[in-house]
C-alpha positions in Angstrom: 0.0 0.0 0.0 1.5 3.4 -1.0 1.3 6.3 1.3 -1.5 7.7 -0.9 -3.6 4.5 -0.3 -3.2 4.7 3.5 -6.5 5.8 5.0 -6.5 8.7 7.5 -5.7 7.5 11.0 -8.9 8.9 12.5 -11.1 7.1 9.9 -9.2 3.8 10.4 -9.4 4.0 14.2 -13.1 4.9 14.1 -13.9 1.9 11.9 -12.0 -0.3 14.3 -13.8 1.1 17.4 -17.2 0.7 15.7 -16.3 -2.9 14.7 -15.6 -3.6 18.4 -19.1 -2.2 19.3 -17.9 0.9 21.2 -21.1 3.0 21.7 -18.9 6.0 22.5 -17.4 5.7 18.9 -20.9 6.0 17.4 -21.6 9.0 19.6 -18.4 10.7 18.4 -19.2 9.8 14.8 -22.7 11.2 15.2 -21.4 14.5 16.8 -18.9 14.9 14.0 -21.1 14.1 10.9 -24.8 14.3 11.9 -25.1 17.8 10.4 -23.5 16.7 7.1 -25.8 13.6 6.9 -28.9 15.5 7.8 -28.1 18.4 5.4 -27.5 16.0 2.5 -30.7 14.0 3.3 -32.7 17.2 3.6 -31.3 18.5 0.3 -32.5 15.3 -1.5 -35.9 14.7 0.2 -36.8 18.3 1.0 -38.6 17.4 4.3 -37.2 17.9 7.8 -38.9 14.8 9.4 -37.8 12.5 6.5 -34.3 13.9 6.7 -34.3 13.1 10.5 -35.4 9.6 9.8 -32.7 9.1 7.1 -30.1 10.5 9.5 -31.2 7.9 12.1 -31.1 5.2 9.4 -27.6 6.1 8.3 -26.2 5.9 11.8 -28.2 2.8 12.6 -26.6 1.2 9.5 -23.2 2.2 10.6 -23.8 0.7 14.0 -25.3 -2.5 12.7 -22.8 -3.0 9.8 -19.5 -1.3 10.9 -17.5 -3.5 8.5 -19.3 -2.2 5.5 -16.9 0.8 5.6 -13.5 0.1 4.2 -11.0 2.9 5.1 -8.9 1.9 2.1 -11.7 2.9 -0.2 -11.8 6.6 0.8 -12.6 8.9 3.7 -15.3 8.1 6.2 -16.9 11.4 5.4 -17.3 10.5 1.7 -18.6 7.0 2.6 -21.3 8.5 4.9 -22.2 11.0 2.2 -22.6 8.2 -0.3 -24.7 6.1 2.1 -26.9 9.1 2.9 -27.4 9.9 -0.7 -28.3 6.3 -1.5 -30.8 6.1 1.4 -32.3 9.5 0.7 -32.8 8.7 -3.0 -34.4 5.4 -2.2 -36.8 7.0 0.3 -37.7 9.8 -2.2 -38.2 7.2 -5.0 -40.4 5.0 -2.8 -42.5 8.0 -1.6 -42.9 9.5 -5.1 -43.6 6.1 -6.7 -46.3 5.5 -4.2 -47.8 8.9 -4.9 -47.7 8.2 -8.6 -49.4 4.8 -8.0 -52.2 6.6 -6.1 -52.8 8.8 -9.1 -50.7 11.7 -7.8 -49.4 14.4 -10.1 -46.4 13.7 -12.3 -44.9 11.0 -14.5 -42.1 8.4 -14.0 -39.9 10.7 -16.2 -40.6 13.7 -14.0 -39.7 11.5 -10.9 -36.4 10.5 -12.5 -35.7 14.2 -13.3 -36.5 15.2 -9.7 -34.2 12.5 -8.4 -31.3 13.6 -10.6 -31.8 17.2 -9.6 -31.9 16.3 -5.9 -28.7 14.2 -6.3 -26.9 17.0 -8.1 -28.0 19.6 -5.5 -26.8 17.3 -2.6 -23.5 16.8 -4.4 -23.0 20.5 -4.9 -23.6 21.1 -1.2 -21.1 18.4 -0.4 -18.5 19.9 -2.7 -19.0 23.4 -1.1 -18.7 22.0 2.4 -15.4 20.3 1.5 -14.0 23.3 -0.4 -11.1 25.2 1.2 -12.2 28.2 3.1 -10.6 30.8 0.7 -12.5 29.3 -2.3 -15.8 29.0 -0.4 -15.5 32.6 0.9 -14.8 34.0 -2.6 -17.8 32.1 -4.1 -20.1 33.3 -1.2 -19.1 36.9 -1.8 -19.5 36.7 -5.6 -22.7 34.7 -5.7 -24.6 35.3 -2.5 -23.6 38.9 -2.0 -23.4 39.7 -5.7 -19.8 41.1 -5.6 -17.8 41.2 -8.8 -14.2 39.9 -8.8 -12.7 43.3 -7.8 -15.1 43.8 -4.9 -14.5 40.2 -3.8 -10.7 40.9 -3.9 -11.1 44.0 -1.8 -13.4 42.2 0.7 -10.9 39.3 1.0 -7.8 41.5 1.1 -6.3 39.8 -2.0 -5.3 40.9 -5.5 -7.7 40.9 -8.3 -5.8 38.0 -10.0 -6.1 36.0 -6.8 -9.8 36.6 -6.5 -10.3 35.5 -10.1 -8.2 32.4 -9.5 -10.3 31.5 -6.4 -13.5 32.1 -8.2 -12.4 30.1 -11.2 -11.2 27.1 -9.1 -14.3 27.2 -6.9 -16.6 27.2 -10.0 -14.5 24.3 -11.6 -15.1 22.3 -8.4 -18.8 23.0 -8.4 -19.1 22.1 -12.1 -18.2 18.5 -11.1 -21.5 18.3 -9.3 -23.1 17.2 -12.6 -20.4 14.5 -13.1 -21.6 11.1 -11.8 -18.1 10.0 -10.9 -15.8 13.0 -10.7 -12.3 12.3 -9.5 -12.0 12.4 -5.7 -15.8 12.5 -5.2 -17.8 10.0 -3.3 -19.4 7.5 -5.7 -23.1 7.8 -6.0 -23.4 11.5 -5.2 -23.7 12.5 -8.8 -26.3 11.1 -11.1 -29.4 9.2 -10.4 -28.9 6.2 -8.1 
């Protein structure tokens, strides 16, 4: 195993603790990642109560199947995001399919479009959360506060060229939200499940 293939120590230790059945490990994992899991679930299903249920399901799955995470396959954070996305898309598909069967509005094609849109939105949120702070700050100024690159540079205390570089790189990272398997991204957080 090369040094690049060595999983982060925290992830490896957490997996080992969970495999031993340490309840404290589950609590620590929950404290660290519950907001990520809930946020991604909510982004897909659009409902607070359902996102709460999915969050419980994700951590219950981790507790019941701790060996399903392999630290050599990637970060624990990415694995949890993938698991969350899969469960949220399944829940949304089940709910929407049942609504269609009862004669609710929409078509199967609209359902698939909705699922793809929800997955891309969740993936974009995940990318922004992982983005380095300087890139995220530049994007937030430019797109949420409607600053141009010069105003962004002034607000961040950097040169115009540096502001442009940060915005360009941040947008390039966000563009991967539409890719189903972008390099370094958690599998399954892109296209439809």
